[in-house]
C-alpha positions as CSV (number, residue, x, y, z in Angstrom):
1,M,58.1,162.7,50.0
2,R,55.8,162.8,53.5
3,R,53.4,160.1,52.2
4,L,56.2,157.8,51.4
5,L,57.7,158.8,54.6
6,T,54.3,157.2,56.6
7,V,54.3,154.5,54.9
8,L,57.6,153.3,55.6
9,F,56.7,154.1,59.1
10,L,54.2,152.0,59.2
11,I,55.8,149.6,57.9
12,A,58.4,149.6,60.1
13,L,55.5,149.3,62.7
14,V,54.4,146.8,61.5
15,A,57.4,144.9,61.0
16,L,58.4,145.6,64.4
17,G,55.1,144.4,65.9
18,G,55.6,141.2,63.9
19,A,59.1,141.0,65.0
20,G,57.4,141.5,68.6
21,L,55.0,138.7,68.2
22,W,57.6,136.4,66.8
23,Y,60.0,136.9,69.7
24,R,56.8,136.6,72.6
25,S,56.2,133.6,70.8
26,Y,59.3,132.4,71.3
27,L,59.1,132.5,75.0
28,L,55.7,131.4,75.4
29,T,55.9,128.4,73.6
30,P,57.1,124.9,75.4
31,A,59.2,122.5,73.3
32,P,56.9,119.7,72.2
33,G,57.0,116.6,73.7
34,H,57.0,114.8,77.1
35,G,59.3,113.3,79.0
36,E,62.8,114.7,80.0
37,A,66.0,115.4,78.0
38,V,69.7,114.4,79.4
39,V,71.9,117.4,78.3
40,E,75.6,117.9,79.0
41,I,77.2,120.9,78.7
42,P,81.3,120.5,78.5
43,K,83.3,123.1,80.5
44,G,84.2,126.1,78.3
45,T,80.7,125.7,75.8
46,G,79.9,128.7,74.0
47,V,76.4,130.7,74.0
48,R,75.7,129.5,70.6
49,G,77.2,125.9,71.2
50,I,75.2,125.9,74.3
51,G,72.3,127.1,71.8
52,S,73.1,123.9,69.2
53,L,73.0,121.3,71.9
54,L,70.1,123.0,73.2
55,A,67.9,122.2,70.1
56,A,69.5,118.8,69.1
57,H,67.9,117.8,72.2
58,G,64.6,119.2,71.2
59,V,64.3,121.1,74.6
60,L,64.1,125.0,72.4
61,Q,64.5,126.4,69.1
62,N,68.0,128.0,68.0
63,D,67.5,130.4,66.1
64,L,68.1,134.4,66.7
65,R,65.5,134.7,69.7
66,Y,67.7,132.5,71.4
67,L,70.6,134.8,71.2
68,A,68.3,137.3,71.8
69,L,66.9,136.2,74.9
70,V,70.3,135.1,76.0
71,Y,71.5,138.7,75.7
72,F,68.3,140.7,77.0
73,S,67.7,138.1,80.1
74,G,71.3,138.6,81.4
75,L,72.2,135.1,81.6
76,R,75.2,135.6,79.0
77,T,78.0,134.7,81.6
78,R,76.2,132.9,83.9
79,L,75.2,129.9,82.0
80,K,76.7,126.7,83.3
81,A,78.6,123.8,82.2
82,G,77.0,120.5,83.6
83,E,74.9,117.7,83.1
84,Y,71.2,118.3,83.2
85,S,68.0,116.9,83.2
86,I,65.4,119.2,81.2
87,P,61.9,117.7,81.4
88,L,60.3,118.4,78.1
89,G,57.1,121.3,78.1
90,M,59.6,124.0,79.7
91,T,59.8,127.6,78.2
92,P,63.0,128.9,76.5
93,P,63.5,131.1,79.4
94,D,63.0,128.3,81.9
95,V,65.4,125.8,80.4
96,L,67.9,129.1,80.4
97,E,67.0,129.6,84.2
98,L,67.7,126.4,85.3
99,L,71.1,126.1,83.3
100,A,72.1,129.2,85.6
101,S,70.8,127.7,88.6
102,G,73.6,125.1,87.9
103,R,71.2,122.2,89.0
104,T,73.2,119.1,87.8
105,L,72.2,116.1,87.3
106,R,72.7,114.2,90.3
107,H,74.5,110.4,89.7
108,H,74.6,107.7,92.8
109,V,77.3,104.6,92.4
110,T,77.4,102.2,94.6
111,I,80.3,100.4,96.0
112,P,79.9,97.3,97.9
113,E,82.1,96.2,100.7
114,G,84.6,93.4,99.7
115,M,85.7,95.1,96.6
116,T,89.2,95.4,95.8
117,A,90.4,98.7,94.1
118,A,90.5,97.1,90.4
119,Q,87.0,96.0,90.9
120,I,86.0,100.1,91.9
121,A,87.7,101.4,89.2
122,A,86.3,99.5,86.7
123,V,82.8,100.3,88.6
124,F,83.4,103.7,87.9
125,A,84.9,103.6,84.7
126,Q,82.0,101.7,83.7
127,D,79.8,104.6,83.2
128,G,82.8,107.1,82.2
129,W,83.7,108.8,85.7
130,V,87.1,107.2,85.4
131,K,89.6,106.0,83.4
132,R,90.6,102.5,84.9
133,E,94.7,102.4,84.2
134,R,94.6,106.0,86.1
135,F,92.6,105.5,88.8
136,L,94.9,102.4,89.7
137,A,97.7,104.2,89.1
138,L,96.7,106.7,91.5
139,V,95.6,104.4,93.8
140,E,99.2,103.0,94.0
141,D,101.0,106.4,93.3
142,N,103.5,107.1,96.7
143,A,103.3,110.8,96.8
144,F,99.7,110.9,96.6
145,V,98.5,108.3,99.0
146,R,100.8,110.7,101.5
147,Q,98.8,113.5,100.2
148,L,95.7,111.8,101.3
149,G,97.4,111.1,104.9
150,I,97.8,107.7,104.5
151,E,100.7,105.6,105.6
152,A,100.5,102.9,103.3
153,R,102.6,101.7,99.9
154,S,98.8,101.8,98.1
155,L,95.4,102.9,98.8
156,E,93.9,99.7,99.0
157,G,91.6,98.7,102.1
158,Y,91.3,102.4,102.1
159,L,88.5,103.4,99.5
160,F,85.3,103.1,101.9
161,P,82.4,100.7,100.5
162,E,79.4,103.1,100.2
163,T,76.6,104.6,97.9
164,Y,78.5,108.4,96.4
165,T,76.9,111.0,94.7
166,L,78.7,111.9,91.2
167,V,78.3,115.2,89.3
168,R,79.0,114.9,85.5
169,N,82.5,117.6,84.8
170,E,83.3,118.2,88.6
171,T,84.6,114.3,89.2
172,D,87.7,112.7,88.3
173,E,89.8,110.2,89.3
174,A,91.6,112.2,91.9
175,A,88.3,113.5,92.8
176,V,86.6,110.0,93.4
177,I,89.5,108.3,95.1
178,R,89.5,111.7,97.5
179,M,85.9,111.0,98.3
180,M,86.8,107.6,99.3
181,V,89.2,108.1,101.2
182,A,87.8,111.3,103.0
183,R,84.5,108.7,103.5
184,F,87.3,106.4,105.2
185,Q,88.7,109.0,107.4
186,Q,85.4,109.7,109.0
187,V,84.0,106.3,109.5
188,W,87.5,105.4,111.1
189,Q,86.9,108.4,113.7
190,T,83.3,107.1,114.4
191,L,85.0,103.7,115.5
192,N,85.8,103.0,119.2
193,V,89.3,101.9,118.4
194,A,91.0,103.2,121.9
195,G,92.5,100.0,123.6
196,A,90.9,97.6,121.4
197,H,93.7,96.0,119.8
198,E,97.5,95.6,119.8
199,L,97.7,96.2,115.8
200,N,98.1,99.6,114.7
201,R,95.2,101.0,112.3
202,H,96.9,99.4,109.0
203,Q,97.3,96.1,110.6
204,L,93.5,96.5,111.1
205,L,92.2,97.5,108.2
206,T,94.3,94.6,107.0
207,L,92.6,92.0,109.3
208,A,89.2,93.3,108.9
209,S,89.6,93.0,104.7
210,I,90.3,89.3,105.1
211,V,87.1,89.0,107.6
212,E,85.6,90.9,104.9
213,K,86.5,88.0,102.2
214,E,85.9,84.8,104.7
215,T,82.3,85.7,105.1
216,G,79.3,87.4,103.6
217,I,77.2,86.5,107.1
218,G,77.4,89.6,109.1
219,A,76.9,87.5,112.6
220,E,79.9,85.4,111.6
221,R,82.7,88.4,110.9
222,P,83.1,89.0,114.9
223,L,84.0,85.0,115.5
224,I,86.2,85.1,112.3
225,A,88.0,87.8,113.7
226,R,88.6,86.2,117.3
227,V,89.8,83.0,115.2
228,F,92.2,85.2,113.2
229,C,93.0,86.9,116.4
230,N,93.6,83.8,118.2
231,R,96.0,82.6,115.4
232,L,98.3,85.9,115.5
233,A,98.1,85.3,119.5
234,R,99.6,81.7,119.1
235,K,102.0,82.8,115.9
236,M,99.5,80.5,113.6
237,R,99.5,81.1,110.2
238,L,96.6,82.3,109.2
239,Q,95.6,80.4,106.0
240,S,93.1,82.5,104.7
241,D,92.6,81.3,101.0
242,P,91.3,84.9,99.9
243,T,94.9,86.2,100.6
244,V,96.3,83.7,98.6
245,I,93.9,84.5,95.8
246,Y,94.5,88.3,95.9
247,G,98.3,87.6,95.4
248,L,97.5,85.5,92.3
249,P,97.3,87.9,89.7
250,D,96.7,84.9,87.0
251,F,94.3,83.6,89.3
252,S,91.7,81.2,87.0
253,G,88.8,81.1,89.7
254,N,89.8,77.7,91.0
255,L,92.1,77.6,93.6
256,T,94.2,74.4,93.8
257,K,96.9,73.0,96.3
258,A,99.5,74.1,93.7
259,D,98.5,77.6,94.2
260,L,98.6,77.0,97.9
261,K,102.5,76.6,98.1
262,R,103.1,79.2,95.2
263,E,105.1,81.9,97.3
264,T,104.2,85.8,97.5
265,S,103.7,88.2,99.8
266,Y,99.8,87.5,100.2
267,N,100.3,83.6,100.8
268,T,99.4,83.2,104.6
269,Y,99.6,79.4,104.4
270,L,103.8,80.2,104.0
271,I,104.1,83.8,105.4
272,P,104.2,83.9,109.3
273,G,101.3,87.1,110.4
274,L,99.4,89.2,108.3
275,P,100.0,90.2,104.8
276,P,101.8,93.4,103.8
277,G,98.1,95.1,103.0
278,P,94.6,94.7,102.9
279,I,93.1,91.9,100.1
280,C,89.9,94.1,99.5
281,N,88.1,97.5,101.0
282,P,86.3,96.2,103.8
283,G,83.4,97.7,105.3
284,R,81.7,99.4,108.8
285,A,80.7,95.8,109.8
286,A,83.9,94.1,109.4
287,L,85.9,96.9,110.9
288,E,84.0,96.7,114.0
289,A,84.7,92.6,114.1
290,V,88.2,93.5,114.3
291,L,88.0,95.9,116.7
292,H,85.8,94.3,118.9
293,P,85.7,90.1,117.8
294,V,83.9,88.0,120.3
295,D,85.5,85.8,122.9
296,S,85.9,82.2,121.9
297,D,89.0,80.0,121.7
298,A,88.3,78.8,118.5
299,L,91.5,78.3,115.6
300,Y,89.1,76.6,112.8
301,F,86.6,77.2,110.5
302,V,85.0,75.4,107.3
303,S,83.0,76.2,105.3
304,K,79.4,74.4,105.7
305,N,78.7,75.2,101.7
306,D,75.5,77.1,102.5
307,G,77.6,80.5,103.4
308,T,78.1,79.7,107.0
309,H,80.8,78.0,109.1
310,I,81.9,75.0,111.4
311,F,84.1,77.0,114.1
312,S,86.7,74.4,116.0
313,S,88.9,74.9,119.1
314,D,91.2,71.7,118.4
315,L,92.3,70.5,114.9
316,A,90.8,66.8,115.6
317,D,87.3,68.5,115.4
318,H,88.2,70.7,112.3
319,N,89.2,67.8,110.5
320,R,86.3,66.1,111.2
321,A,84.5,69.1,109.8
322,V,86.5,69.1,106.8
323,Q,85.3,65.8,106.1
324,R,81.9,66.0,106.7
325,Y,81.6,69.2,104.4
326,Q,84.4,69.5,102.3
327,R,86.3,66.3,101.2
328,A,82.5,64.3,101.3
329,Q,81.8,66.6,98.7
330,Q,84.4,66.3,96.2
331,P,83.6,63.7,93.3
332,P,85.7,60.7,93.5
333,P,88.6,60.8,91.1
């Protein structure tokens, strides 16, 4: 009997030793391969589910040793949801420490100046950050707009164009919009607004959005802003093509004479003064241009078809510029 107990004891020691070596090899063996694996851990995923996801991406083996490591290391309640870039070649303890650290993957999304809210929604929706329809619904949600401290009927114009850093599982439509509006508020506070203009903030933003759409040449913005300021002071219609286009839900891409005669609240060939709100989301340069336009008596400008414009202070000069640069470019009927 004693001999049997001794044999069983020795077998147990061997088994324990083997199990220890098996477990130790798991701890020390890095995952095969090179490069990185991007693994997204959804919120609410349990320990076993995390193990399955990590194994599916070749980051570690998901067996009893994984469960033992999680529990013995005290990381069971510390593994965080999120999207991680995990270098292949890490050992299992290092992988779990990465998940416990919460060092999730950061994504950079750039919104250029001059985009409309609909275009911005499409950019964010493209990579799954938002649902386009939900984003646009919030942009027009009166209660949500007021909640953000904006006195306007929508957030068009207040979604500041910039490069934003986003994190999976921490970003939704409301969060993206709040971030963009907060950035607008920050930028606005840095501008020299006091005494710069008789227009209120919403009107200045509307004018800046028109300037943004009229030219992509930075040096021209203050002069284009001056043209519109001069026209407003003389109670002349702004006659801005981009405002007309914004008011056409079915715009084909080719602005026609019929479009210029179509009655909308944004058709500045027909309405006096500014349209009811911004036609895009302008950047800092356009805002500064309307706050501090250059001195000029210009009232007109026309495209030279190279991105720049010719400016005129009287209608005769303007008509000559139109004849030279626009009508001369039109094909014969």
